[in-house]
PyMOL Python script that loads the backbone (N, CA, C, O; Angstrom):
from pymol import cmd

cmd.read_pdbstr("""\
ATOM      1  N   MET A   1     103.125 160.896 182.842  1.00  0.00           N
ATOM      2  CA  MET A   1     104.055 160.875 181.735  1.00  0.00           C
ATOM      3  C   MET A   1     104.618 162.282 181.540  1.00  0.00           C
ATOM      4  O   MET A   1     104.285 162.991 180.590  1.00  0.00           O
ATOM      5  N   GLU A   2     105.451 162.639 182.447  1.00  0.00           N
ATOM      6  CA  GLU A   2     106.081 163.949 182.388  1.00  0.00           C
ATOM      7  C   GLU A   2     107.108 163.980 181.260  1.00  0.00           C
ATOM      8  O   GLU A   2     107.588 162.948 180.791  1.00  0.00           O
ATOM      9  N   GLY A   3     107.417 165.179 180.853  1.00  0.00           N
ATOM     10  CA  GLY A   3     108.516 165.341 179.917  1.00  0.00           C
ATOM     11  C   GLY A   3     108.190 165.111 178.466  1.00  0.00           C
ATOM     12  O   GLY A   3     109.077 164.755 177.690  1.00  0.00           O
ATOM     13  N   ARG A   4     106.946 165.303 178.071  1.00  0.00           N
ATOM     14  CA  ARG A   4     106.605 165.147 176.665  1.00  0.00           C
ATOM     15  C   ARG A   4     106.868 166.460 175.957  1.00  0.00           C
ATOM     16  O   ARG A   4     106.404 167.504 176.415  1.00  0.00           O
ATOM     17  N   GLY A   5     107.577 166.438 174.887  1.00  0.00           N
ATOM     18  CA  GLY A   5     107.845 167.646 174.134  1.00  0.00           C
ATOM     19  C   GLY A   5     109.034 167.447 173.223  1.00  0.00           C
ATOM     20  O   GLY A   5     109.582 166.348 173.142  1.00  0.00           O
ATOM     21  N   PRO A   6     109.441 168.513 172.527  1.00  0.00           N
ATOM     22  CA  PRO A   6     110.516 168.369 171.547  1.00  0.00           C
ATOM     23  C   PRO A   6     111.870 168.036 172.159  1.00  0.00           C
ATOM     24  O   PRO A   6     112.742 167.515 171.463  1.00  0.00           O
ATOM     25  N   THR A   7     112.069 168.325 173.444  1.00  0.00           N
ATOM     26  CA  THR A   7     113.360 168.041 174.069  1.00  0.00           C
ATOM     27  C   THR A   7     113.388 166.687 174.771  1.00  0.00           C
ATOM     28  O   THR A   7     114.435 166.284 175.277  1.00  0.00           O
ATOM     29  N   HIS A   8     112.259 165.975 174.812  1.00  0.00           N
ATOM     30  CA  HIS A   8     112.196 164.682 175.480  1.00  0.00           C
ATOM     31  C   HIS A   8     111.719 163.625 174.487  1.00  0.00           C
ATOM     32  O   HIS A   8     110.726 163.839 173.791  1.00  0.00           O
ATOM     33  N   PRO A   9     112.402 162.502 174.412  1.00  0.00           N
ATOM     34  CA  PRO A   9     111.966 161.445 173.480  1.00  0.00           C
ATOM     35  C   PRO A   9     110.646 160.828 173.940  1.00  0.00           C
ATOM     36  O   PRO A   9     110.289 160.927 175.114  1.00  0.00           O
ATOM     37  N   PRO A  10     109.925 160.193 173.021  1.00  0.00           N
ATOM     38  CA  PRO A  10     108.669 159.545 173.407  1.00  0.00           C
ATOM     39  C   PRO A  10     108.928 158.370 174.354  1.00  0.00           C
ATOM     40  O   PRO A  10     109.993 157.753 174.335  1.00  0.00           O
ATOM     41  N   VAL A  11     107.943 158.090 175.163  1.00  0.00           N
ATOM     42  CA  VAL A  11     108.042 156.990 176.111  1.00  0.00           C
ATOM     43  C   VAL A  11     107.525 155.727 175.424  1.00  0.00           C
ATOM     44  O   VAL A  11     106.430 155.717 174.862  1.00  0.00           O
ATOM     45  N   HIS A  12     108.321 154.669 175.477  1.00  0.00           N
ATOM     46  CA  HIS A  12     107.925 153.400 174.864  1.00  0.00           C
ATOM     47  C   HIS A  12     107.666 152.380 175.968  1.00  0.00           C
ATOM     48  O   HIS A  12     108.388 152.332 176.963  1.00  0.00           O
ATOM     49  N   VAL A  13     106.633 151.570 175.782  1.00  0.00           N
ATOM     50  CA  VAL A  13     106.313 150.516 176.734  1.00  0.00           C
ATOM     51  C   VAL A  13     106.722 149.193 176.114  1.00  0.00           C
ATOM     52  O   VAL A  13     106.327 148.880 174.990  1.00  0.00           O
ATOM     53  N   LYS A  14     107.500 148.429 176.833  1.00  0.00           N
ATOM     54  CA  LYS A  14     107.921 147.128 176.333  1.00  0.00           C
ATOM     55  C   LYS A  14     106.731 146.179 176.397  1.00  0.00           C
ATOM     56  O   LYS A  14     106.018 146.163 177.400  1.00  0.00           O
ATOM     57  N   PRO A  15     106.498 145.384 175.348  1.00  0.00           N
ATOM     58  CA  PRO A  15     105.332 144.477 175.337  1.00  0.00           C
ATOM     59  C   PRO A  15     105.304 143.514 176.510  1.00  0.00           C
ATOM     60  O   PRO A  15     104.225 143.197 177.012  1.00  0.00           O
ATOM     61  N   ASN A  16     106.459 143.039 176.962  1.00  0.00           N
ATOM     62  CA  ASN A  16     106.447 142.076 178.064  1.00  0.00           C
ATOM     63  C   ASN A  16     106.185 142.738 179.409  1.00  0.00           C
ATOM     64  O   ASN A  16     106.086 142.044 180.422  1.00  0.00           O
ATOM     65  N   ALA A  17     106.068 144.082 179.445  1.00  0.00           N
ATOM     66  CA  ALA A  17     105.773 144.781 180.684  1.00  0.00           C
ATOM     67  C   ALA A  17     104.269 144.976 180.879  1.00  0.00           C
ATOM     68  O   ALA A  17     103.837 145.420 181.942  1.00  0.00           O
ATOM     69  N   LEU A  18     103.479 144.651 179.871  1.00  0.00           N
ATOM     70  CA  LEU A  18     102.042 144.829 179.968  1.00  0.00           C
ATOM     71  C   LEU A  18     101.416 143.673 180.735  1.00  0.00           C
ATOM     72  O   LEU A  18     101.903 142.545 180.653  1.00  0.00           O
ATOM     73  N   PRO A  19     100.348 143.933 181.477  1.00  0.00           N
ATOM     74  CA  PRO A  19      99.709 142.840 182.229  1.00  0.00           C
ATOM     75  C   PRO A  19      98.993 141.886 181.286  1.00  0.00           C
ATOM     76  O   PRO A  19      98.538 142.310 180.224  1.00  0.00           O
ATOM     77  N   PRO A  20      98.881 140.621 181.639  1.00  0.00           N
ATOM     78  CA  PRO A  20      98.158 139.665 180.802  1.00  0.00           C
ATOM     79  C   PRO A  20      96.659 139.956 180.824  1.00  0.00           C
ATOM     80  O   PRO A  20      96.158 140.594 181.750  1.00  0.00           O
ATOM     81  N   GLY A  21      95.960 139.492 179.815  1.00  0.00           N
ATOM     82  CA  GLY A  21      94.511 139.685 179.768  1.00  0.00           C
ATOM     83  C   GLY A  21      94.068 140.036 178.368  1.00  0.00           C
ATOM     84  O   GLY A  21      94.731 139.687 177.391  1.00  0.00           O
ATOM     85  N   GLU A  22      92.938 140.731 178.268  1.00  0.00           N
ATOM     86  CA  GLU A  22      92.389 141.088 176.974  1.00  0.00           C
ATOM     87  C   GLU A  22      93.371 141.953 176.198  1.00  0.00           C
ATOM     88  O   GLU A  22      94.091 142.764 176.780  1.00  0.00           O
ATOM     89  N   GLY A  23      93.395 141.781 174.907  1.00  0.00           N
ATOM     90  CA  GLY A  23      94.280 142.569 174.071  1.00  0.00           C
ATOM     91  C   GLY A  23      94.932 141.712 173.013  1.00  0.00           C
ATOM     92  O   GLY A  23      94.447 140.627 172.690  1.00  0.00           O
ATOM     93  N   HIS A  24      96.010 142.191 172.486  1.00  0.00           N
ATOM     94  CA  HIS A  24      96.671 141.503 171.391  1.00  0.00           C
ATOM     95  C   HIS A  24      97.800 140.596 171.838  1.00  0.00           C
ATOM     96  O   HIS A  24      98.421 139.927 171.013  1.00  0.00           O
ATOM     97  N   LEU A  25      98.071 140.565 173.121  1.00  0.00           N
ATOM     98  CA  LEU A  25      99.102 139.677 173.611  1.00  0.00           C
ATOM     99  C   LEU A  25      98.502 138.299 173.858  1.00  0.00           C
ATOM    100  O   LEU A  25      97.359 138.202 174.302  1.00  0.00           O
ATOM    101  N   PRO A  26      99.242 137.239 173.581  1.00  0.00           N
ATOM    102  CA  PRO A  26      98.697 135.894 173.801  1.00  0.00           C
ATOM    103  C   PRO A  26      98.469 135.627 175.282  1.00  0.00           C
ATOM    104  O   PRO A  26      99.276 136.012 176.128  1.00  0.00           O
ATOM    105  N   ASN A  27      97.371 134.969 175.577  1.00  0.00           N
ATOM    106  CA  ASN A  27      97.091 134.567 176.949  1.00  0.00           C
ATOM    107  C   ASN A  27      97.015 133.038 176.979  1.00  0.00           C
ATOM    108  O   ASN A  27      97.269 132.386 175.966  1.00  0.00           O
ATOM    109  N   GLU A  28      96.671 132.474 178.115  1.00  0.00           N
ATOM    110  CA  GLU A  28      96.645 131.019 178.247  1.00  0.00           C
ATOM    111  C   GLU A  28      95.670 130.383 177.261  1.00  0.00           C
ATOM    112  O   GLU A  28      95.952 129.322 176.703  1.00  0.00           O
ATOM    113  N   GLU A  29      94.506 131.037 177.043  1.00  0.00           N
ATOM    114  CA  GLU A  29      93.512 130.492 176.118  1.00  0.00           C
ATOM    115  C   GLU A  29      94.060 130.454 174.699  1.00  0.00           C
ATOM    116  O   GLU A  29      93.874 129.464 173.991  1.00  0.00           O
ATOM    117  N   ALA A  30      94.732 131.517 174.274  1.00  0.00           N
ATOM    118  CA  ALA A  30      95.288 131.570 172.928  1.00  0.00           C
ATOM    119  C   ALA A  30      96.354 130.502 172.731  1.00  0.00           C
ATOM    120  O   ALA A  30      96.442 129.877 171.675  1.00  0.00           O
ATOM    121  N   ILE A  31      97.153 130.307 173.757  1.00  0.00           N
ATOM    122  CA  ILE A  31      98.206 129.300 173.665  1.00  0.00           C
ATOM    123  C   ILE A  31      97.601 127.904 173.595  1.00  0.00           C
ATOM    124  O   ILE A  31      98.068 127.062 172.828  1.00  0.00           O
ATOM    125  N   ALA A  32      96.556 127.652 174.398  1.00  0.00           N
ATOM    126  CA  ALA A  32      95.932 126.330 174.427  1.00  0.00           C
ATOM    127  C   ALA A  32      95.182 126.027 173.128  1.00  0.00           C
ATOM    128  O   ALA A  32      95.251 124.905 172.626  1.00  0.00           O
ATOM    129  N   LEU A  33      94.464 127.016 172.577  1.00  0.00           N
ATOM    130  CA  LEU A  33      93.659 126.786 171.379  1.00  0.00           C
ATOM    131  C   LEU A  33      94.485 126.810 170.104  1.00  0.00           C
ATOM    132  O   LEU A  33      94.161 126.099 169.152  1.00  0.00           O
ATOM    133  N   GLY A  34      95.505 127.582 170.063  1.00  0.00           N
ATOM    134  CA  GLY A  34      96.248 127.778 168.831  1.00  0.00           C
ATOM    135  C   GLY A  34      95.653 128.963 168.093  1.00  0.00           C
ATOM    136  O   GLY A  34      94.501 129.332 168.324  1.00  0.00           O
ATOM    137  N   ALA A  35      96.425 129.548 167.218  1.00  0.00           N
ATOM    138  CA  ALA A  35      96.027 130.798 166.563  1.00  0.00           C
ATOM    139  C   ALA A  35      94.756 130.654 165.730  1.00  0.00           C
ATOM    140  O   ALA A  35      93.846 131.473 165.865  1.00  0.00           O
ATOM    141  N   GLN A  36      94.669 129.647 164.880  1.00  0.00           N
ATOM    142  CA  GLN A  36      93.511 129.524 163.993  1.00  0.00           C
ATOM    143  C   GLN A  36      92.242 129.219 164.772  1.00  0.00           C
ATOM    144  O   GLN A  36      91.185 129.770 164.464  1.00  0.00           O
ATOM    145  N   ALA A  37      92.324 128.361 165.767  1.00  0.00           N
ATOM    146  CA  ALA A  37      91.145 128.028 166.556  1.00  0.00           C
ATOM    147  C   ALA A  37      90.658 129.257 167.333  1.00  0.00           C
ATOM    148  O   ALA A  37      89.452 129.477 167.446  1.00  0.00           O
ATOM    149  N   LEU A  38      91.581 130.052 167.864  1.00  0.00           N
ATOM    150  CA  LEU A  38      91.191 131.257 168.590  1.00  0.00           C
ATOM    151  C   LEU A  38      90.557 132.262 167.635  1.00  0.00           C
ATOM    152  O   LEU A  38      89.566 132.907 167.978  1.00  0.00           O
ATOM    153  N   PHE A  39      91.129 132.397 166.431  1.00  0.00           N
ATOM    154  CA  PHE A  39      90.557 133.299 165.431  1.00  0.00           C
ATOM    155  C   PHE A  39      89.139 132.857 165.076  1.00  0.00           C
ATOM    156  O   PHE A  39      88.231 133.687 165.017  1.00  0.00           O
ATOM    157  N   ASP A  40      88.939 131.566 164.841  1.00  0.00           N
ATOM    158  CA  ASP A  40      87.612 131.052 164.498  1.00  0.00           C
ATOM    159  C   ASP A  40      86.612 131.324 165.626  1.00  0.00           C
ATOM    160  O   ASP A  40      85.473 131.707 165.360  1.00  0.00           O
ATOM    161  N   LYS A  41      87.026 131.130 166.876  1.00  0.00           N
ATOM    162  CA  LYS A  41      86.155 131.391 168.023  1.00  0.00           C
ATOM    163  C   LYS A  41      85.773 132.867 168.086  1.00  0.00           C
ATOM    164  O   LYS A  41      84.599 133.195 168.263  1.00  0.00           O
ATOM    165  N   GLU A  42      86.753 133.759 167.944  1.00  0.00           N
ATOM    166  CA  GLU A  42      86.465 135.188 168.012  1.00  0.00           C
ATOM    167  C   GLU A  42      85.627 135.648 166.816  1.00  0.00           C
ATOM    168  O   GLU A  42      84.794 136.543 166.964  1.00  0.00           O
ATOM    169  N   MET A  43      85.830 135.058 165.642  1.00  0.00           N
ATOM    170  CA  MET A  43      85.039 135.422 164.468  1.00  0.00           C
ATOM    171  C   MET A  43      83.593 134.971 164.650  1.00  0.00           C
ATOM    172  O   MET A  43      82.676 135.682 164.239  1.00  0.00           O
ATOM    173  N   ALA A  44      83.371 133.814 165.253  1.00  0.00           N
ATOM    174  CA  ALA A  44      82.010 133.352 165.522  1.00  0.00           C
ATOM    175  C   ALA A  44      81.306 134.303 166.497  1.00  0.00           C
ATOM    176  O   ALA A  44      80.129 134.615 166.320  1.00  0.00           O
ATOM    177  N   GLU A  45      82.030 134.761 167.524  1.00  0.00           N
ATOM    178  CA  GLU A  45      81.459 135.731 168.465  1.00  0.00           C
ATOM    179  C   GLU A  45      81.132 137.043 167.744  1.00  0.00           C
ATOM    180  O   GLU A  45      80.089 137.647 167.992  1.00  0.00           O
ATOM    181  N   HIS A  46      82.007 137.469 166.872  1.00  0.00           N
ATOM    182  CA  HIS A  46      81.789 138.708 166.119  1.00  0.00           C
ATOM    183  C   HIS A  46      80.565 138.580 165.211  1.00  0.00           C
ATOM    184  O   HIS A  46      79.734 139.486 165.158  1.00  0.00           O
ATOM    185  N   GLU A  47      80.453 137.473 164.506  1.00  0.00           N
ATOM    186  CA  GLU A  47      79.303 137.269 163.616  1.00  0.00           C
ATOM    187  C   GLU A  47      77.998 137.194 164.397  1.00  0.00           C
ATOM    188  O   GLU A  47      76.971 137.688 163.931  1.00  0.00           O
ATOM    189  N   ALA A  48      78.024 136.584 165.580  1.00  0.00           N
ATOM    190  CA  ALA A  48      76.824 136.523 166.417  1.00  0.00           C
ATOM    191  C   ALA A  48      76.431 137.924 166.887  1.00  0.00           C
ATOM    192  O   ALA A  48      75.245 138.249 166.932  1.00  0.00           O
ATOM    193  N   PHE A  49      77.409 138.748 167.235  1.00  0.00           N
ATOM    194  CA  PHE A  49      77.127 140.113 167.647  1.00  0.00           C
ATOM    195  C   PHE A  49      76.537 140.902 166.488  1.00  0.00           C
ATOM    196  O   PHE A  49      75.565 141.636 166.666  1.00  0.00           O
ATOM    197  N   ARG A  50      77.115 140.757 165.308  1.00  0.00           N
ATOM    198  CA  ARG A  50      76.613 141.475 164.133  1.00  0.00           C
ATOM    199  C   ARG A  50      75.180 141.051 163.781  1.00  0.00           C
ATOM    200  O   ARG A  50      74.365 141.876 163.368  1.00  0.00           O
ATOM    201  N   ALA A  51      74.890 139.786 163.944  1.00  0.00           N
ATOM    202  CA  ALA A  51      73.544 139.295 163.666  1.00  0.00           C
ATOM    203  C   ALA A  51      72.539 139.877 164.661  1.00  0.00           C
ATOM    204  O   ALA A  51      71.404 140.187 164.298  1.00  0.00           O
ATOM    205  N   ALA A  52      72.964 140.021 165.915  1.00  0.00           N
ATOM    206  CA  ALA A  52      72.079 140.563 166.942  1.00  0.00           C
ATOM    207  C   ALA A  52      71.951 142.089 166.858  1.00  0.00           C
ATOM    208  O   ALA A  52      70.989 142.657 167.375  1.00  0.00           O
ATOM    209  N   HIS A  53      72.900 142.745 166.221  1.00  0.00           N
ATOM    210  CA  HIS A  53      72.914 144.219 166.120  1.00  0.00           C
ATOM    211  C   HIS A  53      73.109 144.614 164.658  1.00  0.00           C
ATOM    212  O   HIS A  53      74.201 145.042 164.283  1.00  0.00           O
ATOM    213  N   PRO A  54      72.092 144.483 163.836  1.00  0.00           N
ATOM    214  CA  PRO A  54      72.253 144.815 162.402  1.00  0.00           C
ATOM    215  C   PRO A  54      72.535 146.307 162.211  1.00  0.00           C
ATOM    216  O   PRO A  54      72.128 147.151 163.009  1.00  0.00           O
ATOM    217  N   ALA A  55      73.243 146.594 161.128  1.00  0.00           N
ATOM    218  CA  ALA A  55      73.554 147.990 160.802  1.00  0.00           C
ATOM    219  C   ALA A  55      72.271 148.735 160.455  1.00  0.00           C
ATOM    220  O   ALA A  55      71.341 148.150 159.899  1.00  0.00           O
ATOM    221  N   PRO A  56      72.219 150.022 160.781  1.00  0.00           N
ATOM    222  CA  PRO A  56      70.997 150.789 160.498  1.00  0.00           C
ATOM    223  C   PRO A  56      70.792 151.013 159.005  1.00  0.00           C
ATOM    224  O   PRO A  56      69.811 151.640 158.604  1.00  0.00           O
TER     225      PRO A  56
END
""", "prot")
cmd.dss("prot")
cmd.show_as("cartoon", "prot")
cmd.util.cbc("prot")
cmd.orient("prot")
């Protein structure tokens, strides 16, 4: 990423240029499950992790 500084504008990445996979972009699983079902699945995984790793 050459050219960073006051004389060069910041470099922006277009969302559709990012590879599919983990992250905030929808993937096939998100599309198939729908937003609420995917949220519920990820929240269940998060709660299971928190239960297995309690705060000190």
